[in-house]
C-alpha positions in Angstrom: 3.4 -9.1 -6.3 1.0 -11.7 -4.7 -2.4 -12.0 -6.2 -3.8 -10.6 -2.9 -1.6 -7.4 -3.1 -2.5 -7.2 -6.9 -6.3 -7.1 -6.0 -5.6 -4.3 -3.3 -3.6 -2.3 -5.7 -6.1 -2.5 -8.4 -9.0 -1.6 -6.1 -7.0 1.3 -4.7 -6.8 2.7 -8.1 -10.6 2.1 -8.7 -11.5 3.6 -5.5 -9.1 6.7 -6.1 -10.8 7.5 -9.5 -14.4 6.5 -8.6 -14.8 6.7 -4.9 -15.4 3.9 -2.5 -19.2 4.1 -2.7 -19.3 4.1 -6.4 -16.9 1.1 -6.8 -18.8 -2.1 -7.3 -17.4 -5.6 -6.9 -18.0 -6.0 -10.7 -15.6 -3.2 -11.2 -13.0 -5.0 -9.1 -13.5 -8.3 -10.7 -13.3 -6.9 -14.2 -10.1 -4.8 -13.5 -8.5 -7.6 -11.6 -9.5 -10.3 -14.1 -10.8 -12.5 -11.3 -14.0 -14.2 -10.6 -16.2 -14.0 -7.5 -14.8 -17.2 -6.1 -11.3 -15.7 -6.2 -12.4 -12.3 -4.8 -14.2 -14.1 -1.9 -11.4 -16.2 -1.2 -9.4 -13.2 -0.1 -12.1 -10.9 1.1 -15.5 -11.4 2.8 -16.9 -8.2 1.3 -16.1 -5.1 -0.4 -15.8 -3.3 3.0 -13.0 -5.7 3.9 -11.2 -5.0 0.7 -11.8 -1.2 1.2 -10.2 -1.5 4.7 -7.3 -3.4 3.1 -6.9 -0.4 0.7 -6.7 1.9 3.5 -4.2 -0.4 5.4 -2.2 -0.3 2.0 -2.2 3.5 2.1 -1.2 3.5 5.8 1.8 1.3 4.8 2.8 3.6 2.1 2.6 6.7 4.2 4.6 4.9 7.0 7.3 3.9 4.7 7.5 6.9 2.3 6.7 9.7 4.7 7.1 9.0 8.3 10.0 6.7 7.9 11.3 7.8 4.7 11.2 11.6 5.4 10.5 12.4 8.9 12.4 9.6 10.7 15.7 10.3 8.8 18.8 12.2 9.8 17.9 15.1 7.5 17.9 18.6 9.0 14.3 19.9 9.7 14.2 22.3 6.7 15.2 19.4 4.3 12.4 17.3 5.9 9.8 19.7 5.3 11.0 20.5 1.7 11.2 16.7 0.8 7.6 16.3 2.1 6.4 19.3 0.1 8.3 18.2 -3.1 6.7 14.6 -2.7 3.3 16.3 -2.4 3.9 18.3 -5.5 5.3 15.5 -7.5 2.4 13.2 -6.6 -0.4 15.8 -7.0 0.6 17.6 -10.0 1.5 14.6 -12.0 -1.3 12.9 -14.2 -2.3 10.5 -11.5 -2.7 13.3 -8.9 -5.7 15.0 -10.7 -8.2 13.0 -8.7 -7.2 14.5 -5.4 -5.7 13.0 -2.4 -6.4 9.4 -1.9 -6.4 9.8 2.0 -8.4 12.9 1.8 -10.9 11.5 -0.6 -11.6 8.7 1.7 -11.8 11.0 4.7 -14.5 13.0 2.9 -16.4 10.1 1.7 -16.3 7.6 4.6 -15.6 9.4 7.9 -19.3 10.0 8.6 -20.5 6.6 7.5 -17.9 4.1 8.8 -15.9 4.5 12.1 -13.3 1.9 11.2 -12.5 3.8 8.0 -12.4 7.1 9.9 -10.0 5.8 12.5 -7.7 4.4 9.9 -7.6 7.6 7.9 -7.3 9.6 11.1 -4.2 7.6 12.0 -2.4 9.1 8.8 -3.4 12.6 9.4 -2.7 12.5 13.1 0.8 11.1 12.4 1.5 13.6 9.6 0.4 16.6 11.9 2.6 15.1 14.8 5.6 14.6 12.4 5.4 18.3 11.2 4.8 19.6 14.7 8.1 17.8 15.7 10.0 19.3 12.9 8.6 22.8 13.6 9.8 22.3 17.2 13.3 21.5 15.9 13.1 24.7 13.9 12.2 26.7 17.0 15.0 25.1 19.0 17.4 26.0 16.2 16.1 29.5 16.2 15.1 29.3 12.6 11.4 30.4 13.4 10.3 32.3 16.3 9.6 30.7 19.6 6.2 32.3 20.1 4.4 30.0 17.6 2.3 27.1 18.5 4.0 24.2 16.6 0.9 21.9 16.9 -1.5 24.7 15.5 0.9 25.4 12.7 1.3 21.8 11.9 -2.5 21.5 11.6 -2.6 24.5 9.5 0.0 23.2 7.2 -1.7 19.9 6.6 -5.1 21.7 6.3 -3.6 24.1 3.7 -2.1 21.3 1.7 -5.4 19.2 1.8 -7.6 22.3 1.1 -5.3 23.1 -1.9 -5.6 19.5 -3.4 -9.3 19.5 -3.0 -9.5 23.0 -4.8 -7.1 21.8 -7.5 -9.3 18.7 -7.9 -12.5 20.8 -8.1 -11.1 23.6 -10.3 -8.8 21.6 -12.3 -6.0 24.0 -11.5 -2.7 22.9 -10.2 -2.0 26.5 -9.2 -3.9 26.1 -6.0 -1.4 23.4 -4.7 1.7 25.1 -5.9 0.5 28.4 -4.5 0.0 26.7 -1.0 3.3 25.2 -1.0 5.0 28.4 -2.1 3.4 30.2 0.9 4.4 27.4 3.4 7.9 27.5 2.2 8.0 31.3 2.6 6.2 31.3 6.0 8.8 28.8 7.4 11.9 30.2 5.5 12.5 26.8 3.8 14.1 28.2 0.7 
């Protein structure tokens, strides 16, 4: 891993646990074991590093979710189940206790920085479009009824997952997410 990527990865963890606003450059310097000169060699500001963190999240979602799940030859039920399994694995593990990294940034930064908002919006928009496409496949196959609006249902699925992760974080109770995923699986006959 390059030093640049190392700094981004370390900053990503700090922001995940503390939030972007509460993360100081001193936090980043201490955790990355670098000086100000090295920091400013790579980034002109904390904001620039924060945007690099969001870009890193986008790359991860592109690689693991959009290409690694939705763009595969799996059948649509397997795609949705794989996405839900990934969500459970990430968010019910020890590192998932601080919420959704993308959701956290959306809540914290969307009203304050349009560039952050647009980068986070890309992930959510692509996620919704991917689920919508899979739901349309399920409709075509006759697995679910043709009277549903796939776009509305895709938005509801993402909202349900993100809301459950938020409640899980707030209440310190993984049952919110496991319950939401059970309901999604039942609603779309994924089991």
